[in-house]
N, C-alpha and C positions, 0 to 999 in steps of 0.2 A: 322410756320409749325412744327418746332422742339419742341416748347412748347406743342403743341397739342399732338404730339407723346409721349412726356415725361409724360403728364398728363394721357394719355390712358394707358401707361405702369404702372404708379403708381396706377391707379384705378384697373387694372387687378391684380396687386400684392396684394393690400388690400383685394380684393374679394377672392383671392386664400387663403390668410391667414385666413380670416373669415370663409371660407368654411371648411378649415382643422381643425380649432379650434372647430367648431360646432359638428363634429363627424358625424357618419353615423346614420341616423334616423332609418334604418332598423335593426341595431344591437341590439336595445333595445326592438324590437317588439316580441310578441308571434306569433306563427304560425297562430292563428285565426285572429289576427289583420292584419298580412301580407296578408292572403288570402282575407280578406274583402277589403283591399286597392287595391289588384290586380283585383278584380271583378268590382270595381267602374270604370265607364267610365270617360274618360278625356274630359274636355271641349275643351282643346287645340287641341286634336286629331280631334274633330268635326270641329273646326274652320279651321284647315289645310286642311281637306277634302273639306270643302266648298270653300276655296280659290283655291284649285286645280281644282274644277269643274268650277270656274269662268275663270281661266287662260287657262285651257286645257280641254274643255268640251268633246272632243273626246277620252280622255284617257280611260274612263270606257268602251267605245265601243271597243277600240283597245284591252283592257285587256280581255274582254269577247271573242273576236274573237280569240286571241292567245290561250285562254283556250280551246275553241272548237277545234282549230287545233291540240292542244296537245292530246286531247281526241281521235280525229279521227286518229292521227298518232299512238297512243298506241294501238288502236283497229284494225288497218289495218295489213295485213300480210306483210311479209318482201319484197315481190315483186319478189321473185325468181319464175322462170317459173316452172311449174310442169314437172316432168320427163316424157318423152314419154314412154309409155308402150304399151303392146299389145291391151289394151282396149281403148286407147285414139285415137282420130281422128286428124290427122295432114295433 
């Protein structure tokens, strides 16, 4: 068990050093290249969304319901009773 933990720490350390040595790939990009990359869709994002639909198919339904409730709450009045005046019937 100790060897596995040591190997994991060593691998993480080597990865961190390699990542730091490679630099930031966005620092060398022009604005146009950055915008083009930002507009490109990620395959990983689609895969994660597909997995979420498999594991929790009701999530989208819950999200839509919460969104509708927020819209209704924003559109509704505060709930205060109108002040009784001479023209109101009580």
